[in-house]
N, C-alpha and C positions, 0 to 999 in steps of 0.2 A: 380485809384480805389484801395481802400485799401483792403488787403488780410486778411481773417479770419484765426486765429491761431487754429490748431487742438489740442483737449485735451481729452485724453481717460477717464478721470474721470469726464466726464460731467454728466448731469442729466439722460440722456437716458441709459447710461451704468449702472448707479447705480440702475435704475429701473429694468433692466434685472437681475442684480445680486440679488436684493431683491426678485424678483419673483421666481428665481431659488431656493433660500434658503427656501422661503415659500412653494414651491412645495415639496422640500425634507422633510421639517418638516411635511407637510400634509401627505406625503406618509408614513413616520414613524408612525404618529398617527393612520393612517388607519390600518397599519400592526399590531401595538400594540393592537388596539381594537379587531381585528380578532383573535389575539393570545389569548387574555384574554377570549374571547367568547369560543374558542375551548378548552381552559384549564378548564373553568367552566363546559362545556359539558362533558369533560373527567372525571372530578371529580364526577359529578353526576352519570355517568355510573359505575365508580369504586366503589362508595358508594353503588349503587344498587347491584353490583356483590358481594361486601363485605357482605351486609345484607343477600343476598341469601345464601352465604356460611355459615354465622352464623346460619341461620335457618336450613340448612342441618346438621350442626354440632350438633345443639340442638336436632334435630330429631334422629340423630344417638346416642346421649347420652341417650335419652329416651329409644331407643331400647336396649341399653347396660344395662340400669337399669332393664328393663323387662327380659332380658336374665339372668342377675344375680339372680333375684327373682325366675325365672323358675328353674335355676340350684339349688338354695337353697331348693326349694320345692321338686325337684326330689331327692336331697340328703336325705331330711327328709322321703320321701316315700320309698327310698331305705333302710333306717334304719328300718322302720316299716316292710317292706317286709322281710328283713333279720331276724328280730325278729320272724315273722310268720314262716319263713322257719325253724328257729331253734326249734320253738315250735312243728311244724309238724315232724321234725326229732326226737324230744324226744318222741312224741306220737307213731311214727312208731317203735322206739326202745322199748317202753313199750309194744306195741302190739306184737312185735316179742318175747319179753321175756314171755309175757302171753301165746303165742302160744307154746313156748318151755315148759313152766310150765305145760300147759294142756296136751301136748304130753307125758311129763314124768309121769304125774299123770294117764294118760290113761293106762300105763303099770302097775302102782300100783293098779289101779281100777280093773284090771283083777285079780290081786292077792287077792283082797278083796271080790270077788264075794261070796265065801263060807261064809264069815262073814256076808255079807248082806242077804244071804239066811237064815242064822240062825236068824238074826234080824226080817226077815219077818215072820218066824214061831212064834217068840215071840209075834209079833204084832197080828197075827191071834189068838193066845191063848187069848191075852188081849181083842180082839174083841169079842170072845165067852163069856168072863166074862162080857163084857159090855152089850151084848145082854141079858144075864140072868138078869142083874140088870135092864135093860130097862123093861123087863117083870114084875119084881117085882114092879118097880116104877109105871107102868101103872095101877096096881091094888091097890097101896097104895101111894097116892100123898104126904103123910107126913104132916108136920106142917108148910109148907111154908106160910109166911105172904103175899106174892105177887104171882101173876100168870103170866105166859107168854105162849101164845098159838102159837106154830110154825105152819108150813104148815100141814094141816090135823089134827089140834088140838093135836099135839104130845107133850107129857110130859114124859120125860125119863131122867135117870141119865146115866152117862158115867163112865169111869175109873178115871175121875178127882176127886181128893180128896178134898171134900168141907168142911172139918172140920177146926178147929182152933178157938182160941179166938180173935186173931187179924189178920184179912185177908186183904192183900194188893193186889190191882189190878193194874198192870203195863201195860199200853196200849200204843203201838207204834202209834204216831200221825205224823209220817214223811210223806213226799210227796208220797212215794211208796205205802202207804195205800189207794191211790185213785184208783188203778187198779191192775188186775192180770197179765197184760203184760205192758212192758215199753211204748208201743204205747198208751194204754189207760191212763197210768199215765201222759204222756205228754199232751194228749188231755184234761183231766180234770184239769191239772195244769194251763192251760191257761184260764180256765173258772172262773166265779165269785165264791165268797165264798158260795153263796146260792146254786149253782150247785155242788160245791165240797162236801158239807155235804150230798148230795143226791147220791153220787157215790155208786154203788151197793156193792162194797167191803167194803167201810166204813160203810154203813148201816148194813151189816152183822156183822161187828165187834161190833157196838153198840148193836145190837140185842143179840149177844152172851154174852156181859157183862150184859145186861138186864136179860137174862135167868139165868146166873150164880148167880146173886144177889137174885133171887127168892128163892135160897136154903140157904140163910143166916138165922140163927135161932135167935130168940129174945135173947138179951144179948150179941150177937157177936158184936165186934167192927171192923169196916172196914174203908178203905181209898182207893181212886182212884187217881192214878198219870198218867198223860199223858206225854210222853217223845218224843222229836225229838233230837235236838242238846242240849237241856236242859230238865230238868224234874221238874214238879211242880204239885201240887194238882189241880184238876178241880172242887172241891166242894167249892162253894162260902162260904166265911166266916169261913172255917175250919182251915186255916193257917197251914195245915199239921197235925192237931190233929186227933186222932181217933174219929170216929163217931159211937155211939152205936145204934144198931138196936132195936127199940122199937115197933112201930106199923106199920112200913113199909113206912111211909111218907118220912122219911129222905132218904131212898133208892130211892124212886121215884124222889125226888128233885135232888139227885146226878146223876141219869140217864138223867134228863132234862139238867143238866149242861154239861154232856158228849155229848149230841146231838148238842150242840152249838160249840164244838171243831172243828176247821178246820185243816185238815192235811197239814203240810208244813215242809220245810227244810229237813235236813239230819237226820241220826240216830246215836246217841251216847248212847250205852248201858251202858258204864262205868259211865256216869253221872247219869243214872237212878238208877243203883245199889248203887251209892254213896249216893243217897237220902235216901236209906233204913236205913243207919246208923244214919240218923238224927231223925228217929222216936223213940219215947220212950213210951212204950217198943218196941223192934223190933218185926216185924211180925213173926208169927209162921206158916204162910201159904201164899204163893205168887202165883198169877195167872199172867203169862206173856203172853200177846197177841201181836204178832208181825208177820212179813212176811218174815224176812230174817236176815242175819248177819249184824252187824252195819257197817256203811260206814265211821266212824271216831272214834277217841279216845276222850280224854278229850278236845282236840282242833281240829278245822277244818283243814283238810290237805291242803297243798299248791296246790297239783295237783288235778284236777277234776276227773281224771280216777283212780279208785281204783281197784287194782288187787285182785283176789280171796284170795291169800295168805295174803294180807294186811287185808282183812275183817276177816279172821281167827285170825290174830294177834290182831285186835281190840276186838274180842270176848274173846280171852284168857286174854287180859288186863282187860276186864270187870269182868271176873270170879274172879280175885284177889280181887275185891271190894265186892264180894257177901258174906254175912254172911252165916253160916250153917243153911239154912232154906229150907224146901221143895219147889221146884219150879214146878208148873204145867204149861206146855207150850201149848198154842193154836197157831198153826202155820198156817197162811193163805198165802201159798207160792206164790212168784212172779217168773216169768220166768227169767232165767239167774243167779240163785243163787243155784247151785247144792249141795253145802256143808252145806246149812242151816239145812236141815232136820236131817242129821246125828249129827251135832253139838248140836242142841237143844234136840234131843233124848237122847244123852249121858248126857247132863246137867240134864234132868229130872231123868234119872236112877241114876246118881251119887248123886243127892240131895234127892233121895227117893220121888220124885214127880211123875208126870205123863205127858204123851205127847199125843197130839191129833192134827190131821190135818183135820179140818172139811170139809165136803162136801159143795158145793156151795149153797145148799138149807137148810143148818143147821143154827140155830135151828128151 
């Protein structure tokens, strides 16, 4: 019997080896696939986390912008507040100076009591002369072209000197002419123009001018100027020329123009007196109707609060522009201007005019 020879490289062995290599290859393929899957999952998670972080960063950046804008706004508000604080500090300083000025003047006022008493005596004497003239006027109305009936049909003259060939009426039309107290001035200032011209104080001013013009004689030439921060004629079409009194209709027309004037703005007496020099010829008699010392000079002051000594300074500045003409003052005083009466009284005396502080029911 023949023996079979053994060979390790037969077909069965090769099959086993091939199967083993195939298994190894399959194993590595499976592992590689799982690794790729896990890598992709990891990438997706990392991308999600990265996107989340970017969104958070964007949100924080927006908050940072808002904070910067808030800081800028607060800085701007701080600048405004600091400016307001500085303004308040200046106003407080002005008030303290004004208090000091008033305290110093109170001592001087005590020293001037004797002078004031003397002035009162002179006013009482003038009042007696006025009463005597009132009695004469009630029995002899004169040659007036126009009439004006006051309360109780009163027709009388006063110490006001009504003569002159060229008579100028200077009427204060500033905001303060709306009331006798600052409270009433503020109340009427916020009303319409139709209500402003109906303010009791302003109606009294218009009635006073109306009464004064009844004493103008035929042939007399007159002009009416209203002044606040500026001064200009109120007579339509006159352009600052003198108006001759003929039959009284021209005076009636001027009074109607005056009734349409609306009090407004501040008071510059120097600009009003400057206009006198523009008239040709100059007036030989002036009626000044006002309620207090001026609140500004030729220009509007920077500060709104005007101290009493500043108003006196503006008044002295205005006097330098006044030509040598008699000035008759009608003062309708307002509260809070204690130096006005004395200043205008001295102006009337120095210019050889007259001074009058009408009662609330005059004329």
